[in-house]
C-alpha positions in Angstrom: 146.7 -32.3 135.3 149.6 -31.4 137.2 151.9 -28.6 138.2 154.4 -28.9 135.5 151.0 -28.5 133.1 150.6 -24.9 134.7 152.2 -22.0 132.2 153.2 -19.8 135.4 155.1 -22.9 136.5 157.0 -23.9 133.1 157.7 -19.6 132.7 159.1 -19.8 136.5 161.4 -22.8 135.3 162.6 -21.0 132.4 163.3 -17.8 134.6 164.9 -20.0 137.3 167.0 -21.7 134.4 167.9 -17.8 133.1 168.8 -17.2 136.6 171.4 -19.7 137.0 172.7 -19.4 133.8 173.7 -15.5 134.4 175.0 -16.0 137.8 177.1 -19.3 136.6 178.5 -17.8 133.7 179.8 -14.0 134.2 181.5 -11.2 136.5 178.4 -11.9 139.1 179.3 -15.1 139.7 181.9 -13.9 142.5 178.8 -11.8 144.1 177.7 -15.1 146.3 175.2 -12.9 148.1 173.4 -11.5 145.4 173.8 -14.5 143.4 172.2 -16.6 146.2 169.3 -14.1 146.9 168.4 -14.1 143.0 168.4 -17.5 143.0 166.9 -18.6 146.0 163.7 -16.2 144.5 163.8 -18.0 141.4 163.5 -21.4 142.7 160.8 -19.9 145.1 158.3 -18.9 143.0 159.0 -22.3 140.9 158.6 -24.6 143.8 155.4 -22.5 145.6 153.4 -22.6 142.2 154.2 -26.5 142.5 153.1 -26.4 146.4 149.9 -24.1 145.8 149.2 -26.5 143.4 148.8 -29.6 145.3 147.0 -28.1 148.5 143.7 -29.2 148.3 142.5 -26.2 150.4 141.7 -23.1 148.5 143.1 -20.7 151.3 146.3 -22.9 151.0 146.6 -22.4 147.3 146.4 -18.9 147.7 148.9 -18.3 150.1 151.5 -20.2 148.3 150.5 -18.1 144.6 150.9 -15.1 146.4 154.2 -15.9 147.9 155.2 -17.2 144.1 153.8 -14.3 142.8 156.1 -12.2 145.7 159.3 -13.9 143.9 158.9 -13.0 140.8 159.0 -9.4 142.1 162.2 -10.1 144.2 163.9 -11.1 141.2 162.8 -7.9 139.2 163.9 -6.0 142.3 167.2 -8.0 142.0 168.1 -7.2 138.1 168.1 -3.9 139.5 171.4 -4.6 141.5 172.9 -6.2 138.9 172.2 -3.8 135.9 173.6 -1.0 138.2 176.7 -2.7 139.9 177.5 -4.9 136.5 176.9 -3.1 133.8 178.0 -5.4 131.3 175.3 -7.8 132.1 172.8 -4.6 131.6 171.0 -6.4 128.7 171.1 -9.8 130.5 169.5 -8.2 133.9 166.6 -6.6 131.2 165.8 -9.6 129.8 165.5 -11.6 133.2 163.4 -8.4 135.0 161.0 -9.0 131.1 160.7 -12.8 132.0 160.1 -12.2 135.8 157.4 -9.4 134.8 155.7 -12.0 132.5 155.7 -15.0 134.9 154.5 -12.7 137.6 151.7 -11.5 135.5 150.7 -15.3 135.0 150.8 -16.2 138.5 148.5 -12.9 139.0 145.7 -15.1 136.3 146.0 -17.7 138.0 145.3 -15.8 141.8 143.0 -14.3 140.3 141.2 -17.4 138.7 141.7 -19.0 142.2 139.8 -16.5 144.0 137.2 -16.2 141.1 136.5 -19.9 141.7 136.7 -19.6 146.0 134.1 -16.7 145.9 131.6 -18.8 143.3 131.7 -21.9 145.9 131.0 -19.7 148.6 128.0 -18.0 147.2 126.7 -21.4 146.0 127.6 -23.0 149.5 126.0 -20.1 151.7 122.3 -20.7 151.3 123.0 -24.9 151.7 124.8 -23.5 155.3 122.3 -21.2 156.0 119.5 -24.0 156.3 121.5 -26.0 158.7 122.3 -23.1 161.1 118.6 -22.5 161.2 118.2 -25.9 162.4 
């Protein structure tokens, strides 16, 4: 399995593509600060999922997955800026927000799954490590 197989990464990729479409082909394209910020947030979600997947240590994985999760929230927040300031793009902003919400939910599931595996590993290793500390 590769990071490209993760449903969360696939959704983040679609979200990023949708962000670039909206920010290139509309009146918001002239708002360089907003465009750059929402583009970076989308790319961050996608990239941090990939990097976290490739990390070997669980704590590192979780750190990158949490950054990806936060980046989906940033995208959601920025869609309100688009909706409030560019009324013609309100529907696109709502669609981006829905996609970001769905992506965030998938990343949240990945975080919970990773945390569950981590706690199972700790439970398994604790008695073994206790044997070595007594010696």
